[in-house]
FIDRENNU-861312 format. One record per residue: residue number from 1; residue in one letter; chain; x, y, z of N, C-alpha, C, CB in turn. Coordinates in steps of 0.05 Angstrom, whole numbers, plus 5000, padded with zeros to 4 digits. Glycine has a CB too. Layout:
<torlums>
  num  residuo  cadena   n_u   n_v   n_w  ca_u  ca_v  ca_w   c_u   c_v   c_w  cb_u  cb_v  cb_w
  NUM        A       A     X     Y     Z     X     Y     Z     X     Y     Z     X     Y     Z
...
</torlums>
This chain:
<torlums>
  num  residuo  cadena   n_u   n_v   n_w  ca_u  ca_v  ca_w   c_u   c_v   c_w  cb_u  cb_v  cb_w
    1        X       A  5229  4782  4712  5215  4792  4688  5204  4817  4694  5194  4774  4679
    2        X       A  5202  4838  4670  5197  4860  4673  5166  4859  4660  5220  4877  4661
    3        X       A  5145  4872  4668  5120  4872  4655  5115  4904  4652  5097  4855  4673
    4        X       A  5107  4913  4624  5101  4940  4620  5073  4943  4631  5105  4949  4591
    5        X       A  5067  4967  4638  5040  4977  4641  5029  4996  4618  5039  4990  4667
    6        X       A  5017  4987  4601  5011  5001  4575  4996  5026  4586  4991  4982  4553
    7        X       A  4978  5030  4605  4960  5053  4611  4966  5056  4645  4925  5047  4602
    8        X       A  4969  5076  4653  4971  5077  4685  4945  5066  4699  4975  5108  4695
    9        X       A  4923  5071  4691  4895  5063  4702  4897  5030  4700  4868  5078  4681
   10        X       A  4912  5016  4688  4914  4988  4688  4936  4973  4704  4917  4981  4663
   11        X       A  4950  4993  4720  4972  4984  4734  4963  4961  4751  4985  5006  4749
   12        X       A  4943  4964  4770  4933  4942  4791  4926  4916  4774  4904  4953  4809
   13        X       A  4915  4916  4755  4910  4890  4736  4933  4878  4730  4898  4896  4709
   14        X       A  4955  4892  4722  4982  4882  4717  4993  4874  4740  4999  4902  4704
   15        X       A  4989  4887  4764  5002  4872  4789  4987  4846  4792  4999  4890  4819
   16        X       A  4964  4847  4790  4951  4820  4798  4954  4800  4777  4922  4821  4804
   17        X       A  4959  4806  4751  4968  4786  4734  4998  4776  4739  4964  4797  4708
   18        X       A  5012  4793  4748  5042  4783  4752  5039  4757  4778  5064  4814  4763
   19        X       A  5017  4759  4796  5023  4741  4819  5007  4715  4805  5012  4752  4852
   20        X       A  4985  4716  4792  4966  4697  4780  4985  4680  4760  4941  4712  4765
   21        X       A  4999  4691  4747  5011  4680  4720  5043  4675  4721  5004  4703  4697
   22        X       A  5051  4690  4735  5082  4687  4739  5098  4678  4765  5091  4712  4735
   23        X       A  5082  4677  4789  5091  4662  4814  5116  4679  4820  5097  4628  4809
   24        X       A  5117  4704  4821  5143  4714  4829  5150  4712  4864  5144  4745  4817
   25        X       A  5173  4716  4869  5182  4718  4896  5173  4745  4904  5212  4714  4899
   26        X       A  5187  4768  4894  5184  4793  4896  5176  4812  4875  5204  4798  4904
   27        X       A  5159  4828  4879  5144  4846  4858  5153  4875  4867  5107  4843  4860
   28        X       A  5162  4893  4848  5167  4919  4852  5151  4935  4836  5194  4926  4848
   29        X       A  5138  4953  4851  5119  4973  4838  5128  5002  4838  5093  4971  4853
   30        X       A  5130  5015  4819  5133  5045  4816  5107  5064  4822  5141  5050  4787
   31        X       A  5109  5077  4843  5085  5092  4844  5055  5083  4851  5083  5103  4821
   32        X       A  5052  5069  4872  5028  5060  4877  5007  5089  4889  5033  5033  4898
   33        X       A  4988  5095  4872  4976  5117  4878  4948  5117  4881  4983  5134  4861
   34        X       A  4934  5095  4875  4905  5091  4877  4896  5069  4898  4896  5083  4848
   35        X       A  4868  5069  4901  4855  5052  4918  4860  5027  4905  4827  5057  4922
   36        X       A  4856  5022  4880  4853  4994  4867  4882  4982  4871  4844  4995  4832
   37        X       A  4905  5000  4862  4929  4990  4872  4937  4983  4894  4943  5001  4867
   38        X       A  4928  4997  4919  4930  4993  4948  4917  4966  4954  4916  5017  4964
   39        X       A  4892  4966  4940  4879  4937  4947  4895  4911  4931  4845  4936  4937
   40        X       A  4906  4920  4908  4924  4898  4895  4948  4891  4909  4932  4906  4868
   41        X       A  4960  4908  4929  4982  4904  4946  4975  4885  4967  4991  4928  4957
   42        X       A  4950  4889  4979  4936  4872  4998  4939  4842  4991  4905  4879  4999
   43        X       A  4925  4840  4965  4921  4815  4953  4952  4800  4947  4903  4822  4924
   44        X       A  4968  4819  4942  4998  4806  4935  5008  4799  4959  5020  4826  4919
   45        X       A  5008  4814  4985  5017  4806  5010  4999  4778  5023  5015  4833  5029
   46        X       A  4976  4778  5018  4957  4753  5024  4968  4726  5011  4926  4759  5013
   47        X       A  4984  4731  4987  4991  4708  4969  5023  4703  4978  4987  4715  4932
   48        X       A  5033  4716  4997  5059  4713  5010  5080  4721  4987  5062  4681  5022
   49        X       A  5073  4743  4969  5096  4753  4954  5104  4782  4969  5088  4756  4920
   50        X       A  5131  4782  4970  5146  4808  4975  5136  4827  4959  5175  4807  4971
   51        X       A  5131  4848  4970  5129  4877  4953  5143  4899  4959  5105  4888  4954
   52        X       A  5158  4913  4937  5170  4936  4946  5157  4952  4931  5199  4938  4944
   53        X       A  5152  4977  4939  5133  5003  4923  5141  5026  4931  5101  5005  4929
   54        X       A  5137  5043  4914  5140  5077  4921  5110  5087  4916  5164  5096  4899
   55        X       A  5110  5111  4934  5084  5126  4933  5097  5157  4936  5059  5117  4960
   56        X       A  5080  5172  4927  5091  5203  4934  5081  5215  4960  5081  5224  4911
   57        X       A  5089  5228  4968  5087  5245  4993  5110  5263  5006  5080  5227  5013
   58        X       A  5104  5280  5018  5127  5296  5027  5139  5282  5056  5115  5329  5032
   59        X       A  5118  5273  5066  5129  5258  5099  5105  5234  5103  5126  5287  5133
   60        X       A  5111  5219  5121  5090  5201  5130  5064  5207  5133  5096  5191  5152
   61        X       A  5061  5235  5142  5030  5242  5148  5016  5245  5122  5025  5270  5166
   62        X       A  5029  5252  5103  5013  5253  5077  5003  5227  5066  5029  5265  5056
   63        X       A  5016  5207  5074  5007  5181  5068  4983  5169  5086  5031  5165  5070
   64        X       A  4989  5176  5115  4968  5171  5137  4942  5185  5127  4978  5184  5167
   65        X       A  4943  5212  5119  4920  5223  5113  4904  5220  5085  4924  5247  5117
   66        X       A  4920  5204  5071  4909  5195  5039  4889  5170  5049  4940  5181  5013
   67        X       A  4864  5173  5046  4846  5151  5053  4853  5124  5034  4814  5161  5049
   68        X       A  4859  5131  5010  4864  5111  4984  4888  5092  4996  4876  5129  4953
   69        X       A  4910  5108  5009  4937  5093  5013  4947  5086  5041  4958  5111  5003
   70        X       A  4927  5098  5058  4936  5093  5089  4937  5063  5097  4916  5108  5110
   71        X       A  4924  5045  5077  4928  5015  5088  4953  5009  5082  4909  4993  5076
   72        X       A  4970  5019  5062  4997  5012  5054  5015  5008  5081  5010  5034  5034
   73        X       A  5004  5024  5101  5024  5028  5122  5010  5015  5146  5032  5058  5126
   74        X       A  4987  5005  5145  4970  4991  5170  4946  5005  5176  4986  4990  5196
   75        X       A  4939  5025  5155  4916  5049  5168  4921  5058  5193  4886  5040  5171
   76        X       A  4897  5070  5199  4895  5091  5222  4871  5081  5238  4889  5124  5212
   77        X       A  4879  5070  5268  4863  5067  5285  4856  5088  5310  4870  5044  5292
   78        X       A  4834  5095  5314  4828  5114  5338  4826  5102  5365  4804  5128  5333
   79        X       A  4837  5110  5386  4834  5101  5409  4826  5126  5433  4860  5086  5414
   80        X       A  4814  5115  5452  4807  5136  5471  4822  5127  5494  4777  5140  5477
   81        X       A  4837  5153  5506  4855  5148  5534  4844  5166  5553  4888  5154  5532
   82        X       A  4853  5162  5576  4838  5173  5601  4853  5197  5600  4839  5155  5630
   83        X       A  4838  5218  5616  4853  5245  5620  4887  5239  5633  4832  5265  5644
   84        X       A  4883  5221  5652  4913  5217  5668  4931  5207  5646  4913  5193  5697
   85        X       A  4923  5185  5629  4943  5179  5610  4953  5199  5592  4934  5159  5596
   86        X       A  4934  5220  5581  4938  5243  5566  4958  5259  5579  4915  5259  5561
   87        X       A  4956  5262  5604  4972  5279  5620  5000  5269  5619  4962  5281  5646
   88        X       A  5002  5242  5626  5031  5225  5628  5039  5226  5599  5028  5189  5639
   89        X       A  5027  5224  5579  5043  5229  5554  5046  5256  5544  5033  5216  5534
   90        X       A  5041  5275  5560  5047  5307  5552  5032  5320  5535  5072  5311  5539
</torlums>
């Protein structure tokens, strides 16, 4: 079933409505672009629904550096490594 989004700012609500009212196995989303939409994708995943989505960026680094969207790829974690390990890695 296709659900139209009348206004782009309502996309996250339509995403959540889809899982609450229609019990899909898969949701396909065009252009995930806001923090609310990214949070909605997390809710969808927690419900066990597969999600296929697109977002804009020239490379993966664009997505990593976007605080609203970095959760889509698991987020960023900072670690501290020793000088020895840093030399080993080059």
